[in-house]
N, C-alpha and C positions, 0 to 999 in steps of 0.2 A: 143206301139202305143196308144195314148190317144183316148178318145171318140170323140174329135174334129177332130183329124187326120183321124180317121175311117170315120166319117161322110164326111169329105172333099173328101177322096179318092173314097168313094162309089158313089159320085155325078159325078165323072169323067168316060169317056168312057174307057173300058177295065178292069174296077175294079168291083169285086163282092164279096159278102160274102157267095156265094155258094161253098160248098166243091168240089174240083176237083175230077174227077173220076180217081182213081189210078189203073193202070193195075198191076196186080201181077204175078210174074213168080215163078216157083219152084226152089229151090236151094238145092242141095244134098251135105251134109257135107260128104266128102270123107273118113274122119277119123271114124266118128260114124255111118254113113249111114242115119242119121236123115235128113228128108225132111221138109223144111219151105218155106213159100211163102213170097217173098219180093217184095215191090213196085219197078217198074223200076227206075233205077238211084240210088238205095240204095245198098251200098256195104255190102256184108255179114258180114264183120267185125264190122259194125256199128249197129248190131241188138242186142246189149246187153248194160247193165248199167256198164260202166267202173268202177265206184266207187264201185259197189256191188262186181264186179269181183275181184278187188284188195282186198277188205275186206275179201272175202271168200278165196282167195289165201293165205293171211297172217294168217288167222285163221287155215286153214289146215296145213300150215307149222309149226305153233306153236303147234298145237295139235300133230304132228308127233315128234316134238322136246320134248315135255313134256312127251310123252310115253316112250322115251328112256332115259330120264334125271333122274337123282337121285333126291331125295326129296329137297335137298338144292338148286340144279341147277333150279329145276322147280319152286320153290318159287321165286327165283332171276328173272327168266324169266317172270313170271306173274307180279311181281312188275314193271319190266321194261316196260311191256305192258301198264300198267295203268299211266305211267309217259309220254306216247306219246300222240299224238293227235287222235290215233285210236278209243278210247272209245267215244269221241265226234262225230267223223265222223259216227261211227256206230249208235249212238243214233239218228242221223238225216235221217237214211234210213227209207223208208216207212215200216210199220209193216209187209207187205208181203215180204219184202226183208231183214229182219233183220238177223244178224248172232250172234251166241253166243260166248262170250269171256270167257276165264277161269278166275275164280276169287280166286280159292284156290286149294290147294293140299290136297288130302284125303289119309289116309293110310288104306291099306287093312289089315284087322285083320285075 
């Protein structure tokens, strides 16, 4: 919405720039037992960042695969990750939501 549209709407009846009062209700996650407060009308499944969730899922899956892979397979898997769009997507996440991507394989001596 542009400044002009905002000013036009605020001049009409029924429009305001005041923040509405949001009634919150508790929601209990049956799997974890965690209790969160959600605004009325918000589905519990919408209370997360889907991009971050996807990135974290991919990184966890890759970490698990790398832990059981041999050195050659691990190097190949890391190279494949860096050929996808995942590094660009992860780099655009806010600093508080960043995930770490593997960049190399180390040998245990």
